mmCIF file of the N, C-alpha and C atoms, coordinates in Angstrom:
data_MODEL
# 
_entry.id   MODEL 
# 
loop_
_atom_site.group_PDB 
_atom_site.id 
_atom_site.type_symbol 
_atom_site.label_atom_id 
_atom_site.label_alt_id 
_atom_site.label_comp_id 
_atom_site.label_asym_id 
_atom_site.label_entity_id 
_atom_site.label_seq_id 
_atom_site.pdbx_PDB_ins_code 
_atom_site.Cartn_x 
_atom_site.Cartn_y 
_atom_site.Cartn_z 
_atom_site.occupancy 
_atom_site.B_iso_or_equiv 
_atom_site.pdbx_formal_charge 
_atom_site.auth_seq_id 
_atom_site.auth_comp_id 
_atom_site.auth_asym_id 
_atom_site.auth_atom_id 
_atom_site.pdbx_PDB_model_num 
ATOM 1   N N  . MET A 1 1  ? 273.436 -59.671 -18.513 1.00 0.00 ? 1  MET A N  1 
ATOM 2   C CA . MET A 1 1  ? 274.307 -58.778 -17.822 1.00 0.00 ? 1  MET A CA 1 
ATOM 3   C C  . MET A 1 1  ? 275.399 -59.534 -17.365 1.00 0.00 ? 1  MET A C  1 
ATOM 4   N N  . ASP A 1 2  ? 276.590 -58.568 -17.164 1.00 0.00 ? 2  ASP A N  1 
ATOM 5   C CA . ASP A 1 2  ? 277.713 -59.132 -16.744 1.00 0.00 ? 2  ASP A CA 1 
ATOM 6   C C  . ASP A 1 2  ? 277.987 -59.103 -15.318 1.00 0.00 ? 2  ASP A C  1 
ATOM 7   N N  . VAL A 1 3  ? 277.533 -60.187 -14.573 1.00 0.00 ? 3  VAL A N  1 
ATOM 8   C CA . VAL A 1 3  ? 277.664 -60.190 -13.086 1.00 0.00 ? 3  VAL A CA 1 
ATOM 9   C C  . VAL A 1 3  ? 278.953 -59.638 -12.568 1.00 0.00 ? 3  VAL A C  1 
ATOM 10  N N  . ALA A 1 4  ? 279.927 -60.243 -13.113 1.00 0.00 ? 4  ALA A N  1 
ATOM 11  C CA . ALA A 1 4  ? 281.431 -59.600 -12.530 1.00 0.00 ? 4  ALA A CA 1 
ATOM 12  C C  . ALA A 1 4  ? 281.533 -57.963 -12.332 1.00 0.00 ? 4  ALA A C  1 
ATOM 13  N N  . LYS A 1 5  ? 281.041 -57.142 -13.298 1.00 0.00 ? 5  LYS A N  1 
ATOM 14  C CA . LYS A 1 5  ? 280.919 -55.938 -13.178 1.00 0.00 ? 5  LYS A CA 1 
ATOM 15  C C  . LYS A 1 5  ? 279.430 -55.229 -12.673 1.00 0.00 ? 5  LYS A C  1 
ATOM 16  N N  . PHE A 1 6  ? 278.689 -55.900 -12.338 1.00 0.00 ? 6  PHE A N  1 
ATOM 17  C CA . PHE A 1 6  ? 277.331 -55.417 -11.650 1.00 0.00 ? 6  PHE A CA 1 
ATOM 18  C C  . PHE A 1 6  ? 277.731 -54.488 -10.781 1.00 0.00 ? 6  PHE A C  1 
ATOM 19  N N  . PHE A 1 7  ? 278.485 -54.777 -9.656  1.00 0.00 ? 7  PHE A N  1 
ATOM 20  C CA . PHE A 1 7  ? 278.414 -53.647 -8.451  1.00 0.00 ? 7  PHE A CA 1 
ATOM 21  C C  . PHE A 1 7  ? 279.181 -52.639 -8.876  1.00 0.00 ? 7  PHE A C  1 
ATOM 22  N N  . ASP A 1 8  ? 279.900 -52.620 -10.002 1.00 0.00 ? 8  ASP A N  1 
ATOM 23  C CA . ASP A 1 8  ? 280.592 -51.464 -10.639 1.00 0.00 ? 8  ASP A CA 1 
ATOM 24  C C  . ASP A 1 8  ? 279.581 -50.325 -10.919 1.00 0.00 ? 8  ASP A C  1 
ATOM 25  N N  . GLU A 1 9  ? 278.763 -50.668 -11.419 1.00 0.00 ? 9  GLU A N  1 
ATOM 26  C CA . GLU A 1 9  ? 277.854 -49.870 -12.123 1.00 0.00 ? 9  GLU A CA 1 
ATOM 27  C C  . GLU A 1 9  ? 276.434 -49.437 -11.486 1.00 0.00 ? 9  GLU A C  1 
ATOM 28  N N  . MET A 1 10 ? 276.588 -50.322 -10.197 1.00 0.00 ? 10 MET A N  1 
ATOM 29  C CA . MET A 1 10 ? 275.148 -50.056 -9.459  1.00 0.00 ? 10 MET A CA 1 
ATOM 30  C C  . MET A 1 10 ? 275.347 -49.039 -8.434  1.00 0.00 ? 10 MET A C  1 
ATOM 31  N N  . PRO A 1 11 ? 274.334 -48.141 -8.538  1.00 0.00 ? 11 PRO A N  1 
ATOM 32  C CA . PRO A 1 11 ? 274.281 -46.748 -7.584  1.00 0.00 ? 11 PRO A CA 1 
ATOM 33  C C  . PRO A 1 11 ? 274.371 -47.072 -6.239  1.00 0.00 ? 11 PRO A C  1 
ATOM 34  N N  . HIS A 1 12 ? 275.523 -46.859 -5.735  1.00 0.00 ? 12 HIS A N  1 
ATOM 35  C CA . HIS A 1 12 ? 275.626 -46.915 -4.330  1.00 0.00 ? 12 HIS A CA 1 
ATOM 36  C C  . HIS A 1 12 ? 274.943 -46.412 -3.322  1.00 0.00 ? 12 HIS A C  1 
ATOM 37  N N  . ASP A 1 13 ? 274.240 -45.148 -3.719  1.00 0.00 ? 13 ASP A N  1 
ATOM 38  C CA . ASP A 1 13 ? 273.489 -44.387 -2.668  1.00 0.00 ? 13 ASP A CA 1 
ATOM 39  C C  . ASP A 1 13 ? 272.120 -45.174 -2.585  1.00 0.00 ? 13 ASP A C  1 
ATOM 40  N N  . LYS A 1 14 ? 271.592 -45.784 -3.763  1.00 0.00 ? 14 LYS A N  1 
ATOM 41  C CA . LYS A 1 14 ? 270.515 -46.758 -3.638  1.00 0.00 ? 14 LYS A CA 1 
ATOM 42  C C  . LYS A 1 14 ? 270.831 -47.844 -2.638  1.00 0.00 ? 14 LYS A C  1 
ATOM 43  N N  . LEU A 1 15 ? 271.967 -48.649 -2.937  1.00 0.00 ? 15 LEU A N  1 
ATOM 44  C CA . LEU A 1 15 ? 272.415 -49.569 -2.369  1.00 0.00 ? 15 LEU A CA 1 
ATOM 45  C C  . LEU A 1 15 ? 272.404 -49.138 -0.720  1.00 0.00 ? 15 LEU A C  1 
ATOM 46  N N  . ARG A 1 16 ? 273.066 -48.310 -0.473  1.00 0.00 ? 16 ARG A N  1 
ATOM 47  C CA . ARG A 1 16 ? 273.258 -47.729 1.177   1.00 0.00 ? 16 ARG A CA 1 
ATOM 48  C C  . ARG A 1 16 ? 271.746 -47.535 1.705   1.00 0.00 ? 16 ARG A C  1 
ATOM 49  N N  . LYS A 1 17 ? 270.960 -47.268 1.027   1.00 0.00 ? 17 LYS A N  1 
ATOM 50  C CA . LYS A 1 17 ? 269.654 -46.680 1.327   1.00 0.00 ? 17 LYS A CA 1 
ATOM 51  C C  . LYS A 1 17 ? 269.121 -48.121 1.676   1.00 0.00 ? 17 LYS A C  1 
ATOM 52  N N  . ALA A 1 18 ? 268.841 -49.098 0.796   1.00 0.00 ? 18 ALA A N  1 
ATOM 53  C CA . ALA A 1 18 ? 268.383 -50.337 1.171   1.00 0.00 ? 18 ALA A CA 1 
ATOM 54  C C  . ALA A 1 18 ? 269.230 -50.711 2.415   1.00 0.00 ? 18 ALA A C  1 
ATOM 55  N N  . MET A 1 19 ? 270.501 -50.858 2.582   1.00 0.00 ? 19 MET A N  1 
ATOM 56  C CA . MET A 1 19 ? 271.234 -51.375 3.923   1.00 0.00 ? 19 MET A CA 1 
ATOM 57  C C  . MET A 1 19 ? 270.668 -50.827 4.957   1.00 0.00 ? 19 MET A C  1 
ATOM 58  N N  . ASP A 1 20 ? 270.523 -49.492 4.925   1.00 0.00 ? 20 ASP A N  1 
ATOM 59  C CA . ASP A 1 20 ? 269.721 -48.834 5.928   1.00 0.00 ? 20 ASP A CA 1 
ATOM 60  C C  . ASP A 1 20 ? 268.545 -49.449 6.468   1.00 0.00 ? 20 ASP A C  1 
ATOM 61  N N  . VAL A 1 21 ? 267.841 -49.822 5.806   1.00 0.00 ? 21 VAL A N  1 
ATOM 62  C CA . VAL A 1 21 ? 266.475 -50.475 6.059   1.00 0.00 ? 21 VAL A CA 1 
ATOM 63  C C  . VAL A 1 21 ? 266.316 -51.741 6.371   1.00 0.00 ? 21 VAL A C  1 
ATOM 64  N N  . HIS A 1 22 ? 267.338 -52.645 5.741   1.00 0.00 ? 22 HIS A N  1 
ATOM 65  C CA . HIS A 1 22 ? 267.662 -53.981 5.939   1.00 0.00 ? 22 HIS A CA 1 
ATOM 66  C C  . HIS A 1 22 ? 268.549 -54.647 6.779   1.00 0.00 ? 22 HIS A C  1 
ATOM 67  N N  . ILE A 1 23 ? 269.571 -53.752 7.385   1.00 0.00 ? 23 ILE A N  1 
ATOM 68  C CA . ILE A 1 23 ? 270.520 -54.074 8.095   1.00 0.00 ? 23 ILE A CA 1 
ATOM 69  C C  . ILE A 1 23 ? 270.871 -53.347 9.445   1.00 0.00 ? 23 ILE A C  1 
ATOM 70  N N  . GLU A 1 24 ? 270.262 -53.837 10.584  1.00 0.00 ? 24 GLU A N  1 
ATOM 71  C CA . GLU A 1 24 ? 270.084 -53.160 11.942  1.00 0.00 ? 24 GLU A CA 1 
ATOM 72  C C  . GLU A 1 24 ? 271.518 -53.023 12.321  1.00 0.00 ? 24 GLU A C  1 
ATOM 73  N N  . GLU A 1 25 ? 272.473 -53.725 12.193  1.00 0.00 ? 25 GLU A N  1 
ATOM 74  C CA . GLU A 1 25 ? 273.909 -53.624 12.879  1.00 0.00 ? 25 GLU A CA 1 
ATOM 75  C C  . GLU A 1 25 ? 274.825 -52.546 12.006  1.00 0.00 ? 25 GLU A C  1 
ATOM 76  N N  . LYS A 1 26 ? 274.933 -51.257 12.577  1.00 0.00 ? 26 LYS A N  1 
ATOM 77  C CA . LYS A 1 26 ? 275.712 -50.327 11.981  1.00 0.00 ? 26 LYS A CA 1 
ATOM 78  C C  . LYS A 1 26 ? 277.068 -50.785 11.807  1.00 0.00 ? 26 LYS A C  1 
ATOM 79  N N  . TRP A 1 27 ? 277.849 -51.685 12.253  1.00 0.00 ? 27 TRP A N  1 
ATOM 80  C CA . TRP A 1 27 ? 279.114 -52.085 12.172  1.00 0.00 ? 27 TRP A CA 1 
ATOM 81  C C  . TRP A 1 27 ? 279.266 -52.848 10.773  1.00 0.00 ? 27 TRP A C  1 
ATOM 82  N N  . ILE A 1 28 ? 278.085 -53.470 10.334  1.00 0.00 ? 28 ILE A N  1 
ATOM 83  C CA . ILE A 1 28 ? 278.058 -54.086 9.093   1.00 0.00 ? 28 ILE A CA 1 
ATOM 84  C C  . ILE A 1 28 ? 277.773 -53.354 8.020   1.00 0.00 ? 28 ILE A C  1 
ATOM 85  N N  . ARG A 1 29 ? 276.956 -52.389 8.232   1.00 0.00 ? 29 ARG A N  1 
ATOM 86  C CA . ARG A 1 29 ? 276.894 -51.211 7.099   1.00 0.00 ? 29 ARG A CA 1 
ATOM 87  C C  . ARG A 1 29 ? 278.241 -50.540 6.992   1.00 0.00 ? 29 ARG A C  1 
ATOM 88  N N  . GLN A 1 30 ? 278.908 -50.203 8.032   1.00 0.00 ? 30 GLN A N  1 
ATOM 89  C CA . GLN A 1 30 ? 280.492 -49.648 7.984   1.00 0.00 ? 30 GLN A CA 1 
ATOM 90  C C  . GLN A 1 30 ? 281.056 -50.545 7.159   1.00 0.00 ? 30 GLN A C  1 
ATOM 91  N N  . LEU A 1 31 ? 281.215 -51.598 7.391   1.00 0.00 ? 31 LEU A N  1 
ATOM 92  C CA . LEU A 1 31 ? 282.035 -52.508 6.719   1.00 0.00 ? 31 LEU A CA 1 
ATOM 93  C C  . LEU A 1 31 ? 281.846 -52.771 5.336   1.00 0.00 ? 31 LEU A C  1 
ATOM 94  N N  . ILE A 1 32 ? 280.471 -52.801 4.895   1.00 0.00 ? 32 ILE A N  1 
ATOM 95  C CA . ILE A 1 32 ? 280.240 -52.591 3.440   1.00 0.00 ? 32 ILE A CA 1 
ATOM 96  C C  . ILE A 1 32 ? 280.419 -51.445 2.675   1.00 0.00 ? 32 ILE A C  1 
ATOM 97  N N  . ASP A 1 33 ? 280.067 -50.310 3.613   1.00 0.00 ? 33 ASP A N  1 
ATOM 98  C CA . ASP A 1 33 ? 280.453 -48.945 2.882   1.00 0.00 ? 33 ASP A CA 1 
ATOM 99  C C  . ASP A 1 33 ? 282.180 -49.020 2.761   1.00 0.00 ? 33 ASP A C  1 
ATOM 100 N N  . ARG A 1 34 ? 283.011 -49.461 3.842   1.00 0.00 ? 34 ARG A N  1 
ATOM 101 C CA . ARG A 1 34 ? 284.424 -49.248 3.505   1.00 0.00 ? 34 ARG A CA 1 
ATOM 102 C C  . ARG A 1 34 ? 285.049 -50.552 2.200   1.00 0.00 ? 34 ARG A C  1 
ATOM 103 N N  . TRP A 1 35 ? 284.115 -51.325 2.053   1.00 0.00 ? 35 TRP A N  1 
ATOM 104 C CA . TRP A 1 35 ? 284.495 -52.224 1.038   1.00 0.00 ? 35 TRP A CA 1 
ATOM 105 C C  . TRP A 1 35 ? 284.134 -51.701 -0.366  1.00 0.00 ? 35 TRP A C  1 
ATOM 106 N N  . LEU A 1 36 ? 283.083 -50.871 -0.516  1.00 0.00 ? 36 LEU A N  1 
ATOM 107 C CA . LEU A 1 36 ? 282.469 -50.087 -1.607  1.00 0.00 ? 36 LEU A CA 1 
ATOM 108 C C  . LEU A 1 36 ? 283.614 -49.217 -2.016  1.00 0.00 ? 36 LEU A C  1 
ATOM 109 N N  . GLU A 1 37 ? 284.177 -48.549 -1.257  1.00 0.00 ? 37 GLU A N  1 
ATOM 110 C CA . GLU A 1 37 ? 285.055 -47.448 -1.202  1.00 0.00 ? 37 GLU A CA 1 
ATOM 111 C C  . GLU A 1 37 ? 286.670 -47.884 -1.455  1.00 0.00 ? 37 GLU A C  1 
ATOM 112 N N  . ALA A 1 38 ? 287.129 -49.095 -1.200  1.00 0.00 ? 38 ALA A N  1 
ATOM 113 C CA . ALA A 1 38 ? 288.156 -49.377 -1.103  1.00 0.00 ? 38 ALA A CA 1 
ATOM 114 C C  . ALA A 1 38 ? 288.645 -49.427 -2.635  1.00 0.00 ? 38 ALA A C  1 
ATOM 115 N N  . PRO A 1 39 ? 289.861 -49.166 -2.797  1.00 0.00 ? 39 PRO A N  1 
ATOM 116 C CA . PRO A 1 39 ? 290.469 -49.301 -4.232  1.00 0.00 ? 39 PRO A CA 1 
ATOM 117 C C  . PRO A 1 39 ? 291.094 -50.494 -4.184  1.00 0.00 ? 39 PRO A C  1 
ATOM 118 N N  . HIS A 1 40 ? 290.978 -51.058 -5.546  1.00 0.00 ? 40 HIS A N  1 
ATOM 119 C CA . HIS A 1 40 ? 291.739 -52.349 -5.926  1.00 0.00 ? 40 HIS A CA 1 
ATOM 120 C C  . HIS A 1 40 ? 292.521 -52.177 -7.295  1.00 0.00 ? 40 HIS A C  1 
ATOM 121 N N  . TYR A 1 41 ? 293.327 -53.150 -7.723  1.00 0.00 ? 41 TYR A N  1 
ATOM 122 C CA . TYR A 1 41 ? 294.087 -53.111 -8.873  1.00 0.00 ? 41 TYR A CA 1 
ATOM 123 C C  . TYR A 1 41 ? 293.759 -54.446 -9.860  1.00 0.00 ? 41 TYR A C  1 
ATOM 124 N N  . ALA A 1 42 ? 293.651 -54.418 -11.085 1.00 0.00 ? 42 ALA A N  1 
ATOM 125 C CA . ALA A 1 42 ? 293.097 -55.345 -11.865 1.00 0.00 ? 42 ALA A CA 1 
ATOM 126 C C  . ALA A 1 42 ? 294.128 -55.126 -13.182 1.00 0.00 ? 42 ALA A C  1 
ATOM 127 N N  . VAL A 1 43 ? 294.261 -56.235 -13.882 1.00 0.00 ? 43 VAL A N  1 
ATOM 128 C CA . VAL A 1 43 ? 294.989 -56.315 -15.436 1.00 0.00 ? 43 VAL A CA 1 
ATOM 129 C C  . VAL A 1 43 ? 293.948 -56.366 -16.490 1.00 0.00 ? 43 VAL A C  1 
ATOM 130 N N  . GLU A 1 44 ? 293.762 -55.548 -17.193 1.00 0.00 ? 44 GLU A N  1 
ATOM 131 C CA . GLU A 1 44 ? 293.115 -55.710 -18.279 1.00 0.00 ? 44 GLU A CA 1 
ATOM 132 C C  . GLU A 1 44 ? 293.823 -55.330 -19.505 1.00 0.00 ? 44 GLU A C  1 
ATOM 133 N N  . ASP A 1 45 ? 293.598 -56.075 -20.720 1.00 0.00 ? 45 ASP A N  1 
ATOM 134 C CA . ASP A 1 45 ? 294.497 -56.138 -21.914 1.00 0.00 ? 45 ASP A CA 1 
ATOM 135 C C  . ASP A 1 45 ? 295.836 -55.840 -21.340 1.00 0.00 ? 45 ASP A C  1 
ATOM 136 N N  . GLU A 1 46 ? 296.721 -56.491 -20.670 1.00 0.00 ? 46 GLU A N  1 
ATOM 137 C CA . GLU A 1 46 ? 298.144 -56.415 -20.458 1.00 0.00 ? 46 GLU A CA 1 
ATOM 138 C C  . GLU A 1 46 ? 298.397 -54.745 -19.802 1.00 0.00 ? 46 GLU A C  1 
ATOM 139 N N  . GLN A 1 47 ? 297.370 -54.428 -19.159 1.00 0.00 ? 47 GLN A N  1 
ATOM 140 C CA . GLN A 1 47 ? 297.330 -53.163 -18.613 1.00 0.00 ? 47 GLN A CA 1 
ATOM 141 C C  . GLN A 1 47 ? 297.077 -52.980 -17.131 1.00 0.00 ? 47 GLN A C  1 
ATOM 142 N N  . LEU A 1 48 ? 298.045 -52.393 -16.246 1.00 0.00 ? 48 LEU A N  1 
ATOM 143 C CA . LEU A 1 48 ? 297.341 -52.360 -14.953 1.00 0.00 ? 48 LEU A CA 1 
ATOM 144 C C  . LEU A 1 48 ? 296.641 -51.269 -14.525 1.00 0.00 ? 48 LEU A C  1 
ATOM 145 N N  . ILE A 1 49 ? 295.209 -51.622 -13.976 1.00 0.00 ? 49 ILE A N  1 
ATOM 146 C CA . ILE A 1 49 ? 294.342 -50.560 -14.094 1.00 0.00 ? 49 ILE A CA 1 
ATOM 147 C C  . ILE A 1 49 ? 294.000 -50.550 -12.571 1.00 0.00 ? 49 ILE A C  1 
ATOM 148 N N  . TYR A 1 50 ? 294.020 -49.066 -11.986 1.00 0.00 ? 50 TYR A N  1 
ATOM 149 C CA . TYR A 1 50 ? 293.752 -48.821 -10.754 1.00 0.00 ? 50 TYR A CA 1 
ATOM 150 C C  . TYR A 1 50 ? 292.306 -48.459 -10.586 1.00 0.00 ? 50 TYR A C  1 
ATOM 151 N N  . ARG A 1 51 ? 291.652 -49.325 -9.845  1.00 0.00 ? 51 ARG A N  1 
ATOM 152 C CA . ARG A 1 51 ? 290.004 -48.794 -9.947  1.00 0.00 ? 51 ARG A CA 1 
ATOM 153 C C  . ARG A 1 51 ? 289.800 -48.628 -8.222  1.00 0.00 ? 51 ARG A C  1 
ATOM 154 N N  . GLN A 1 52 ? 289.400 -47.088 -8.424  1.00 0.00 ? 52 GLN A N  1 
ATOM 155 C CA . GLN A 1 52 ? 288.930 -46.705 -7.026  1.00 0.00 ? 52 GLN A CA 1 
ATOM 156 C C  . GLN A 1 52 ? 287.553 -47.029 -6.655  1.00 0.00 ? 52 GLN A C  1 
ATOM 157 N N  . GLY A 1 53 ? 287.136 -46.821 -5.511  1.00 0.00 ? 53 GLY A N  1 
ATOM 158 C CA . GLY A 1 53 ? 285.744 -47.380 -5.269  1.00 0.00 ? 53 GLY A CA 1 
ATOM 159 C C  . GLY A 1 53 ? 284.819 -46.415 -6.188  1.00 0.00 ? 53 GLY A C  1 
ATOM 160 N N  . ARG A 1 54 ? 283.518 -46.868 -5.995  1.00 0.00 ? 54 ARG A N  1 
ATOM 161 C CA . ARG A 1 54 ? 282.555 -46.478 -7.000  1.00 0.00 ? 54 ARG A CA 1 
ATOM 162 C C  . ARG A 1 54 ? 282.614 -46.621 -8.278  1.00 0.00 ? 54 ARG A C  1 
ATOM 163 N N  . GLY A 1 55 ? 283.147 -47.390 -8.802  1.00 0.00 ? 55 GLY A N  1 
ATOM 164 C CA . GLY A 1 55 ? 283.586 -47.998 -10.067 1.00 0.00 ? 55 GLY A CA 1 
ATOM 165 C C  . GLY A 1 55 ? 284.097 -47.151 -11.060 1.00 0.00 ? 55 GLY A C  1 
ATOM 166 N N  . ARG A 1 56 ? 284.932 -46.049 -10.572 1.00 0.00 ? 56 ARG A N  1 
ATOM 167 C CA . ARG A 1 56 ? 285.891 -45.182 -11.461 1.00 0.00 ? 56 ARG A CA 1 
ATOM 168 C C  . ARG A 1 56 ? 287.161 -45.715 -11.800 1.00 0.00 ? 56 ARG A C  1 
ATOM 169 N N  . LEU A 1 57 ? 287.662 -45.774 -12.931 1.00 0.00 ? 57 LEU A N  1 
ATOM 170 C CA . LEU A 1 57 ? 288.861 -46.351 -13.529 1.00 0.00 ? 57 LEU A CA 1 
ATOM 171 C C  . LEU A 1 57 ? 289.855 -45.363 -13.548 1.00 0.00 ? 57 LEU A C  1 
ATOM 172 N N  . ARG A 1 58 ? 291.314 -45.466 -13.361 1.00 0.00 ? 58 ARG A N  1 
ATOM 173 C CA . ARG A 1 58 ? 292.379 -44.577 -13.868 1.00 0.00 ? 58 ARG A CA 1 
ATOM 174 C C  . ARG A 1 58 ? 293.485 -45.498 -13.918 1.00 0.00 ? 58 ARG A C  1 
ATOM 175 N N  . GLU A 1 59 ? 293.792 -45.045 -15.275 1.00 0.00 ? 59 GLU A N  1 
ATOM 176 C CA . GLU A 1 59 ? 295.141 -45.887 -15.762 1.00 0.00 ? 59 GLU A CA 1 
ATOM 177 C C  . GLU A 1 59 ? 296.461 -45.435 -15.066 1.00 0.00 ? 59 GLU A C  1 
ATOM 178 N N  . GLU A 1 60 ? 297.467 -46.307 -15.058 1.00 0.00 ? 60 GLU A N  1 
ATOM 179 C CA . GLU A 1 60 ? 298.842 -45.847 -14.239 1.00 0.00 ? 60 GLU A CA 1 
ATOM 180 C C  . GLU A 1 60 ? 299.592 -46.372 -15.251 1.00 0.00 ? 60 GLU A C  1 
# 
């Protein structure tokens, strides 16, 4: 298993259900939700890749 890409392919709905059960503080769950949805950039094979939240890739 590639740990670096594990969370890109993890079903976020299951993660959110687990967070609801195990994390009482709403602000922490909201912070994690924002982190999961946040876009970020990466360079793969000398190409700039825009990665939107939930593991979807889009080339630019």
